[in-house]
N, C-alpha and C positions, 0 to 999 in steps of 0.2 A: 634385584629382579633380573631374570634371564630373558633378554631381548626386549624390544620396544612394543611389540604387538600385543596389546591387551585393550580391554574396553576403556573408553574415556572416563567412565565413572570411577575406575580405580585411581587414575591420576587426579581426578577431581577430589576424591576422598583424601588422598595424601596431601594435596595442596590445602584443602580446607583445614585439616588437623595439623598442618605444618610438620609433617613427618619427613625428615631427611630421607632421600631415596636416590638410587642410582641404578643403572642398567649394566650388566656384564655380558660378555660373549658377543657383543655387537658394539660398533663404534660409529657414531654419527654426531659430530659436534653441532649440528644444526637442530637437533631434537632435544626436547626436555622430557625427563630428567637427564642429567649428564650421564655419559657412558664410559666405561673402562673396558675396552675389548679390541676387536680388530675388524677389518673390512671383510666380511664373509664373501661378498661377490668378487672382490679383488683377489683374495686368496684362492678361490676356486678358479678364477680366470687364469691365474698363473699356472695352476696345475693343468688345466685344459690346454693352455698354450703348449705346455711340455708334451701332453699327449698327442696333440696334432703335429707337433714338430718331428716326432719319430715316424709319422706317416699314417696315423689313424684318420679315417674319414667316416666310417660307420660307428657313430658314437651313441651309446645308450647310458642312461642314468637311473640309478635307484636312489630316490630321494625320500627324506622324511616327509610327512604331511605338511604341505606348504600353507594351508589355511590356518591362520593364527600363529604362524611361526615365521617370523621375518628372517631368521638365520637360514632356515631350509630354503625359503623363497629366494634369498640373495645368492645362495650357492647354485641354484638352478640358473639364475640370471647370469652368473659368472661363466658357466659353461656356454650358454647361448651367446654371450658376448664374444668369447674366444672363437667360437664357430664363425660368427659373422665377420669378425676381424680377419679371418683367414679365408674368406670367400665361400664358406659353407652355408648352407641353408639352416639358420638357427631353429626354424620351425620343424626341421626334420629330426631334431633330437628325440629319440625314443625314451620316454619318461614313464617310470612307474613310481607312484607315491605309496609309501607304506610306513608303518610304525617302526621305531628304531629297535628292532629285535633281530637276533641271529637267524631264527627260523623264518622271519619275514623276508630277510635278505636272500636267504636260500630259495624261498618260493618265488620271489621276483626274478632271481637269476635264471631259474628254470624256465620261466615264462619267456624271458629274452632269448634263451638258447633254442626255443621252439620256433622262433621267427626265421623266415627265409627271404633274403639273406639275413643271417644273424649278425649282430654287431661284432666288431673286432675288439672293442674295448667297452667295459662297463665301469663307469665312474659312480662311486657310491657317496652318499651324503655324509656318511661317517664310517668309522672303522668297524663298528658293530655290524652294519649292513654288509660291509666288504668281507668280513669273516664269514658271514652267512653265504655269500656268493662263492667264496673258496670252498666251503664245505660242500655246497651243491655241485660245484664243478668236479670235485673228487668223485662224488656218487655217480655223476654222468660220465665219467672217464674223459673229461675235457682237461687238457693240459694247460696250466697257467704258468707263464704267459705265452707259451709256444702257439696255442690256438686262439686264446682270448686273453686280453690283458684286463686287470682289475686294479682300481685305485680306491683309496679311502680318504678319510679326513679326520684330523684330531691328533693322530699319533699317540694313541693310548698304548699301554704296555703290550696289549694283545697283538698290536700290529707288527711288533718285532719278532714275536715268538711263533706266529703261524708259518706254514710253508705253502708257497713262498712268502717271505716277509713282504709287508705291504709298502708300496709306494704311496705316500700320503702327504698331508699338510701338517706340519708340526705346530701345534698350538701350545704356548707356554702357559699351561693351566695354573701352576703354582704362582708364577709371576703376576698373572692377571688377578688371581684371587687376593694376593698380598696388596697390590696397588689399589684394588677396589675397596678392601677393608680399610686401608689407611685413609683413603679419600673420604669414606663414609664416616669414619671416626672424626676426621677434621670437620666435616659438615655438622656432626652432632655437637661438637665442641665449639662451634661458631667460628672456627679458624678458616673456613673456606665456604664459598657460596656454591661450590660444586664444579669441578673441572672434568672435562672429557679428556681421556688419555688413550692414545692409540698404542696397542701392543703389536709388535712385529711377529709375523708368522714366517715359516720357511718351508720350502719343499724338502722331502726326504725321499731320495730315490733308492728303492730296494729291488727286490726281484720280481715283483708282480706286473711290471710294465715293460714291454718290449715292442719291437716293430711288429706291425700286423703281419699275419702269414701271407705268403705270396698267392 
């Protein structure tokens, strides 16, 4: 399963029928079922710390829909934590929630650029939204990162081939998938009661993040 956020009836059904299960894309050793993933809040916190360290104070975020999506919610929390840790008002984060589509990312970026004053950086909940932001910036004649910085999350192939290439968080998708599959097989075969495993993420600094304009 992707993420922990789902109706309690789902977990009750799996428990009742003794169906081995685990969660991917999220890591929380205190929750059941076990998880093979990473700390979404911590990973986004690290990226936001990097954003703030180069001077950004007017921060906006284009997020996935947080209701029913613990990963999206945690990434928003990560940005707000970094802001609070650096003396910024976490409640001042300009946030737009939308579905994970390039066109939706473009639309949200356009809304943010219509603000006055507009943000100096737009942090996106994943690379798909960030690519949409880059596309809209080009249409609006906004230079990235000279006028506005943009960041992503996931480090999918698209993040490296767009112009400018995205500063993002690298998620080791294949490693996570392999470890999740192996753990689930061990559970099915009765060799494990289910272990939670944390996968390391890392920042990837490319061309879409720079100091804010003077």
